[in-house]
C-alpha positions in Angstrom: 10.9 -21.1 -22.3 12.1 -22.2 -19.0 11.3 -19.6 -15.9 14.2 -18.1 -13.9 16.6 -15.5 -14.6 18.8 -15.7 -17.8 22.7 -15.7 -17.5 23.9 -12.0 -17.7 25.5 -12.7 -20.8 22.5 -14.5 -22.4 21.5 -12.9 -26.1 18.8 -14.4 -28.2 19.7 -14.6 -31.8 16.5 -15.7 -33.5 15.2 -16.1 -37.0 11.6 -14.3 -37.5 10.1 -16.9 -39.8 10.5 -20.5 -38.1 8.2 -23.4 -37.8 5.7 -23.5 -35.0 6.8 -20.3 -33.5 8.4 -17.3 -35.3 10.7 -14.9 -33.8 8.1 -12.4 -33.3 6.1 -14.7 -31.2 9.3 -16.0 -29.6 10.1 -12.4 -28.6 6.6 -11.6 -27.4 6.8 -14.7 -25.1 10.4 -13.9 -23.6 9.1 -10.1 -23.2 6.3 -11.4 -21.1 9.0 -12.9 -18.8 11.9 -10.6 -19.0 12.5 -7.2 -20.2 15.3 -6.0 -22.8 17.7 -5.3 -20.2 18.0 -8.7 -18.9 17.6 -10.7 -22.2 18.2 -8.9 -25.5 16.8 -10.5 -28.6 18.1 -9.7 -32.2 16.1 -11.1 -35.1 17.5 -12.4 -38.4 15.2 -12.4 -41.7 15.5 -12.0 -45.4 12.0 -9.9 -45.4 13.5 -6.4 -45.0 10.2 -4.6 -45.6 9.6 -1.7 -43.2 6.4 -3.4 -41.8 8.7 -6.4 -40.7 11.3 -4.2 -39.2 8.6 -2.2 -37.3 6.8 -5.5 -36.2 9.9 -6.8 -34.9 11.1 -3.7 -32.6 7.7 -3.0 -31.4 7.5 -6.8 -30.0 10.7 -6.1 -28.1 13.7 -7.1 -30.2 16.8 -4.7 -29.9 17.8 -5.0 -33.5 17.2 -6.8 -36.8 19.9 -8.5 -39.3 19.0 -9.1 -42.9 19.9 -12.0 -44.8 22.3 -13.0 -46.1 24.1 -12.4 -43.0 27.5 -10.7 -43.5 29.8 -11.5 -40.4 30.8 -8.0 -40.0 27.4 -6.7 -39.8 26.3 -9.3 -37.3 29.4 -8.3 -35.2 28.5 -4.9 -35.5 24.9 -5.3 -34.7 25.9 -7.6 -31.6 28.3 -5.2 -30.1 25.8 -2.3 -30.5 23.4 -4.4 -28.6 25.6 -5.7 -25.9 26.7 -2.1 -25.4 23.3 -0.8 -25.3 21.9 -3.2 -23.0 25.0 -4.0 -20.6 27.0 -0.8 -20.9 29.8 -2.5 -21.8 32.7 -1.2 -24.0 32.2 -4.4 -26.6 33.4 -3.8 -29.8 33.1 -5.7 -33.0 36.6 -6.9 -32.5 35.6 -8.5 -29.2 33.0 -10.9 -30.5 35.1 -12.9 -32.6 38.3 -11.5 -34.2 39.5 -12.6 -37.7 35.8 -13.4 -39.1 35.8 -12.3 -42.9 33.1 -10.3 -44.6 31.5 -13.2 -46.4 28.1 -14.4 -46.0 27.8 -16.9 -43.2 27.4 -20.5 -44.3 24.1 -22.1 -43.6 25.9 -25.2 -41.8 28.0 -23.1 -39.5 
C-alpha cells in the first residue's frame, strides 16, 4: 500500500481469502491510512456466514458480495457504495450497461 491520497474515483474490490494477506487484513491496513469516505472497500467471498459478514463490516468494508458473483448483484452493490460514499446518483446501469445476469467467469 503506497502512501498518498487515492484518486477520488478509487474503490477497492478484494477477495476475503487471499494468499499472504486476506481482504480483512488488507482493509484494516487501508483503514489505518484512509477512512471509508476516501477509499471505499467491497469484499468478495464464498463464505457467507454471519461471522464473516460481521468481520468484514467491522474491519471497515462498506459491503460484501457473495460468490458466485452475479453481475447484476455486483453492479447494484457497487452503485449503492458509490452513492453512499460519494453522494452521487450512480445507478447500476452507469457501471456497465448491457451486462447479463450470469455468474462472472473467473478469467474476466
